[in-house]
C-alpha positions as MATLAB code, in Angstrom:
seq = 'MSSSYNVGVIGYGWAATSHIEAINNTTQGAVTAVYSSRELDPAKLAATHGGEIKVYRKIEDLLADDSIDVVDITSYPAQHKEQAIAAAKAGKSVILEKPITLNLEDAEAIKAAFEENETKSCVCLELRFISQFTTIKAILEEGLIGDLHYGEVDYYHGIGPWYGQYRWNTTLENGGSSLLSAGCHALDALLLCMGSEVEEVTTYQAKSKNEIFQKYEYPTTTTTLLKFKNGAVGKCASVIDCIQPYYFHTHLCGSEGSILDNKLYSSKLHLRDKAWTELPVALADSGDVADHPYQDQFQAFFDALDKGETMPLTSYHQAFQTFRVLFAADQSAAQGRSVQL';
ca = [
       0.000    0.000   -0.001;
       1.317    3.448   -0.923;
       2.143    6.055    1.690;
       1.389    9.753    1.357;
       4.119   12.376    1.419;
       3.716   16.011    2.390;
       6.166   18.177    0.499;
       7.526   21.580    1.488;
       8.908   23.675   -1.368;
      11.836   26.042   -0.787;
      11.720   28.899   -3.278;
       8.612   29.870   -5.229;
       9.662   30.711   -8.768;
       9.222   29.408  -12.289;
      10.567   25.898  -11.635;
       8.610   25.587   -8.387;
       5.257   26.031  -10.112;
       5.998   23.104  -12.435;
       7.300   21.018   -9.535;
       4.147   21.629   -7.510;
       1.860   20.566  -10.345;
       3.938   17.437  -10.973;
       4.130   16.477   -7.281;
       0.393   16.957   -6.793;
      -0.297   14.743   -9.822;
       1.618   11.779   -8.407;
      -0.333    9.160   -6.490;
       1.410    9.863   -3.168;
       2.699   13.451   -3.104;
       1.062   16.702   -2.035;
       2.641   20.112   -1.582;
       1.504   21.417    1.801;
       4.017   24.197    2.490;
       6.086   26.796    0.654;
       8.972   28.962    1.825;
       9.610   32.176   -0.072;
      11.545   35.346    0.620;
       8.583   37.144   -0.980;
       5.228   37.556    0.696;
       2.766   34.981   -0.595;
      -0.972   34.706   -0.039;
      -1.912   31.172    1.127;
      -5.401   31.586   -0.346;
      -3.970   32.414   -3.774;
      -1.571   29.453   -3.561;
      -4.458   27.151   -2.692;
      -6.535   28.528   -5.569;
      -3.628   28.078   -7.993;
      -2.424   24.652   -6.902;
      -5.242   23.137   -4.861;
      -5.194   21.991   -1.235;
      -4.160   23.927    1.833;
      -0.624   25.331    1.599;
       1.162   26.919    4.550;
       3.487   29.825    3.804;
       6.757   30.151    5.701;
       9.058   33.189    5.712;
      11.842   31.316    7.537;
      13.367   28.101    6.235;
      14.049   26.829    9.741;
      10.322   27.027   10.506;
       9.467   24.939    7.449;
      12.133   22.380    8.373;
      10.778   22.219   11.929;
       7.319   21.274   10.645;
       7.008   17.584   11.559;
       4.184   17.087    9.072;
       6.562   17.638    6.146;
       8.228   14.493    4.819;
      10.031   15.812    1.760;
      11.714   19.142    1.008;
      11.850   20.289   -2.618;
      14.661   22.823   -3.161;
      14.066   25.113   -6.153;
      15.977   28.132   -4.887;
      18.979   29.877   -6.450;
      21.919   27.463   -7.009;
      24.187   29.393   -4.649;
      21.753   28.537   -1.811;
      21.588   24.796   -2.462;
      24.423   23.666   -0.204;
      23.156   25.323    2.969;
      19.522   24.392    2.360;
      20.155   20.765    1.344;
      22.377   20.115    4.362;
      19.824   21.722    6.695;
      17.042   19.568    5.215;
      19.137   16.416    5.664;
      19.857   17.278    9.304;
      16.135   17.881    9.836;
      15.449   14.311    8.727;
      13.682   15.211    5.491;
      13.962   13.461    2.153;
      15.185   15.906   -0.498;
      14.298   16.816   -4.081;
      17.046   19.102   -5.427;
      16.911   21.143   -8.631;
      19.944   21.263  -10.877;
      22.675   22.294  -10.622;
      23.272   20.532   -7.322;
      25.831   23.237   -6.417;
      28.291   25.475   -8.240;
      31.535   23.822   -7.126;
      32.862   20.392   -6.198;
      33.598   21.247   -2.561;
      29.966   22.184   -1.862;
      28.725   19.131   -3.768;
      30.925   16.905   -1.603;
      29.598   18.589    1.549;
      26.012   17.769    0.549;
      27.049   14.206   -0.284;
      28.585   13.781    3.158;
      25.488   15.194    4.898;
      23.153   12.938    2.913;
      25.266    9.887    3.733;
      25.508   10.777    7.427;
      21.754   11.304    7.733;
      20.757    8.482    5.331;
      18.833   11.043    3.286;
      16.681    9.773    0.428;
      17.227   12.063   -2.533;
      16.146   12.984   -6.041;
      18.035   15.418   -8.294;
      16.182   17.062  -11.179;
      18.104   15.600  -14.074;
      14.636   14.709  -15.297;
      15.533   14.057  -18.949;
      16.583   10.576  -17.859;
      12.826    9.964  -17.615;
      11.775   11.324  -21.010;
      10.814    8.623  -23.522;
      13.647    9.604  -25.879;
      16.258    8.441  -23.376;
      14.328    5.577  -21.796;
      13.965    4.206  -25.340;
      17.614    4.834  -26.232;
      18.726    3.015  -23.090;
      16.511    0.042  -23.967;
      17.965   -0.048  -27.509;
      21.507    0.064  -26.132;
      20.771   -2.712  -23.652;
      19.302   -4.849  -26.475;
      22.583   -4.421  -28.339;
      20.894   -3.098  -31.473;
      23.744   -0.682  -32.208;
      26.462   -2.823  -30.660;
      29.311   -1.407  -28.593;
      29.455    2.383  -28.470;
      32.737    3.971  -29.486;
      31.514    7.545  -30.016;
      28.732    9.708  -28.675;
      27.756   13.339  -28.695;
      24.904   15.064  -26.893;
      24.699   18.833  -27.288;
      22.538   21.529  -25.735;
      21.532   24.436  -27.985;
      19.278   26.947  -26.273;
      19.672   30.702  -26.440;
      18.883   31.870  -22.906;
      18.129   35.565  -23.301;
      15.739   38.067  -21.659;
      12.773   36.175  -23.120;
      13.503   33.189  -20.874;
      12.616   33.111  -17.161;
      16.018   31.862  -16.014;
      17.877   34.773  -17.648;
      17.248   37.140  -14.745;
      19.704   35.345  -12.457;
      21.371   32.952  -14.903;
      23.682   35.677  -16.237;
      25.550   36.001  -12.942;
      28.656   34.070  -12.001;
      27.176   33.672   -8.506;
      24.138   31.666   -9.635;
      24.696   30.768  -13.299;
      28.267   29.632  -12.783;
      29.026   28.333  -16.273;
      27.297   27.295  -19.469;
      27.298   23.662  -18.355;
      26.077   24.429  -14.845;
      23.272   26.728  -15.911;
      21.726   24.385  -18.492;
      24.126   22.180  -20.442;
      24.391   19.738  -17.534;
      21.319   17.985  -18.985;
      23.245   17.166  -22.163;
      26.359   16.033  -20.304;
      24.224   13.858  -18.033;
      22.432   12.286  -21.014;
      25.778   11.551  -22.689;
      27.148    9.861  -19.568;
      23.902    7.881  -19.198;
      24.228    6.555  -22.748;
      27.973    5.887  -22.879;
      27.914    3.697  -19.772;
      31.584    4.076  -18.862;
      33.510    6.182  -16.380;
      35.273    9.276  -17.697;
      39.061    9.249  -17.674;
      39.874   12.713  -19.038;
      38.115   15.884  -20.191;
      39.229   18.825  -22.311;
      36.971   21.854  -22.607;
      37.143   24.926  -24.837;
      35.013   28.024  -24.398;
      33.718   30.971  -26.419;
      31.063   33.692  -26.270;
      28.659   35.217  -28.783;
      29.234   38.859  -29.754;
      25.474   39.504  -29.849;
      24.679   42.281  -27.371;
      21.865   40.193  -25.845;
      24.419   37.889  -24.250;
      26.944   40.477  -23.058;
      25.314   40.575  -19.624;
      26.651   37.080  -18.922;
      29.585   37.081  -16.511;
      31.039   33.850  -17.917;
      31.625   32.233  -21.358;
      28.282   31.064  -22.709;
      29.504   28.377  -25.115;
      31.643   25.390  -24.163;
      32.682   22.253  -26.019;
      33.870   19.345  -23.907;
      35.789   16.368  -25.295;
      35.629   13.240  -23.144;
      37.831   10.170  -23.035;
      36.185    7.158  -21.397;
      37.933    4.369  -19.520;
      36.594    1.742  -21.948;
      38.306    3.478  -24.885;
      35.265    5.340  -26.235;
      35.278    9.076  -26.857;
      32.548   11.703  -26.739;
      31.646   15.355  -27.095;
      29.228   17.643  -25.294;
      28.548   21.218  -26.432;
      26.619   23.633  -24.246;
      25.556   26.656  -26.282;
      23.282   29.004  -24.363;
      24.044   32.005  -26.585;
      22.782   30.639  -29.915;
      20.169   32.341  -32.083;
      18.045   29.367  -33.144;
      15.211   27.148  -31.890;
      15.939   24.831  -28.948;
      17.799   21.696  -30.034;
      19.015   18.775  -27.912;
      21.319   17.030  -30.374;
      21.957   13.317  -29.790;
      24.206   11.103  -31.925;
      25.532    7.738  -30.799;
      27.716    5.484  -32.954;
      28.227    1.785  -32.248;
      29.697   -1.301  -33.860;
      26.281   -2.340  -35.277;
      24.519    0.948  -35.949;
      23.746    4.490  -34.836;
      21.105    6.621  -33.153;
      20.497   10.179  -34.318;
      17.962   12.101  -32.220;
      14.745   10.072  -32.748;
      16.148    7.900  -35.560;
      17.758    4.468  -35.496;
      19.869    2.533  -37.984;
      20.939   -0.987  -37.063;
      22.615   -3.703  -39.104;
      20.866   -6.184  -36.811;
      17.463   -5.188  -38.207;
      18.478   -6.430  -41.699;
      16.863   -3.465  -43.428;
      17.094   -3.602  -47.214;
      17.343    0.157  -47.811;
      19.852    2.446  -46.197;
      17.329    4.610  -44.367;
      16.828    5.662  -40.784;
      13.943    4.158  -38.796;
      12.036    6.806  -36.845;
      11.424    6.051  -33.186;
       7.993    6.909  -31.694;
       9.364    8.956  -28.797;
       8.895   12.361  -27.193;
      12.062   14.307  -27.921;
      13.836   16.560  -25.465;
      12.890   19.559  -27.611;
      11.891   22.296  -25.183;
      13.543   24.415  -22.527;
      10.204   25.179  -20.882;
      10.048   23.542  -17.452;
       6.340   22.909  -18.041;
       7.372   20.416  -20.750;
       9.824   18.481  -18.599;
       8.977   14.949  -17.342;
       8.953   15.912  -13.660;
       5.826   13.893  -12.877;
       7.354   10.593  -14.022;
      10.522   11.373  -12.100;
       8.741   12.344   -8.882;
       6.453    9.315   -9.154;
       9.539    7.120   -9.293;
      10.940    8.930   -6.256;
       7.817    8.437   -4.149;
       7.601    4.796   -5.256;
      11.193    4.327   -4.078;
      10.338    5.961   -0.740;
       7.471    3.488   -0.354;
       9.934    0.630   -0.791;
      12.661    2.194    1.349;
      14.937    2.100   -1.689;
      17.303    4.520   -3.390;
      15.794    6.657   -6.143;
      16.430    5.042   -9.557;
      18.476    6.949  -12.153;
      18.649   10.344  -10.424;
      19.582    9.931   -6.771;
      22.075   12.448   -5.414;
      24.816    9.820   -5.596;
      24.179    9.308   -9.317;
      23.895   13.032  -10.011;
      27.141   13.642   -8.136;
      28.965   11.457  -10.673;
      27.752   13.698  -13.512;
      28.638   16.920  -11.697;
      32.046   15.572  -10.781;
      32.754   15.348  -14.525;
      31.152   18.753  -15.104;
      33.344   20.471  -12.522;
      36.412   18.888  -14.150;
      35.222   20.248  -17.528;
      34.847   23.753  -16.113;
      38.299   23.450  -14.533;
      39.719   22.462  -17.915;
      38.157   25.508  -19.587;
      39.408   27.871  -16.889;
      42.953   26.499  -16.841;
      43.326   25.786  -20.559;
      44.425   22.190  -20.108;
      43.088   18.650  -20.005;
      41.919   17.389  -16.615;
      42.221   13.805  -15.428;
      39.518   12.307  -13.246;
];
């Protein structure tokens, strides 16, 4: 029998509204409290999201609420370390938006706190739950394209004033880097598909000359080359200063075939004509948080809580492995050299 989980949300912004809808649409979760630095009207929150929602102006008061089982952190990235550690010490399970933190030291501090307090966790690398990548993983596991020797997953999304994240994303304090602010989804998808530990990364960086992107305090385009321990190689571009529609480029090459976005070619299918087969999947083709598969991810998290198990695919431990590579990539870009892991 399923349990029910009361969720307290820290930070009430664009991502939080999508989180709340997704949590409330799971079979076990309900958002019952929100912390915000802004004044919020509980009646308006209830009218918008349904149910009774308490409003807290102090995080410590929300964490002291014994009725809250899970804390969902959707605040600015620079606040994640302090808030995640406090939630762990308060005995709450934690949902944490990406990026987990903006540097490796803070990420390791959260990891230590979660381990010490046996915190159940879910990190919002939600594209692992979109049908494009659940299908790709199934194809890889079936061996339809053989052994991977090359893969590239790239994030193209011009994040300008028209996009909600732009307001704070331009700052070094909260945006951090192109990969941290958004491209982490592409790097995570690449690591998910390649299935091998990374041995070395080399990252190059650039920045558009368009005046729209001059507000950014860091280079807005990076290209990361990855060498894997099994001998495969890969590439991940994060381009948040492009002038084009959103595009999440995916290309995987194996010994028996290839996958290109939502298309498959496999020698094992014995196709007579040299044509791609289109896969019936939902592509990762939008930067709008309302289009992200949060509900499937949160459902999996609550199901894992019911079983007393670790969250599949996107626990903090798994996300930490991706961000460990990401921080090495950013170090490579900053220092102009390859970085060993």
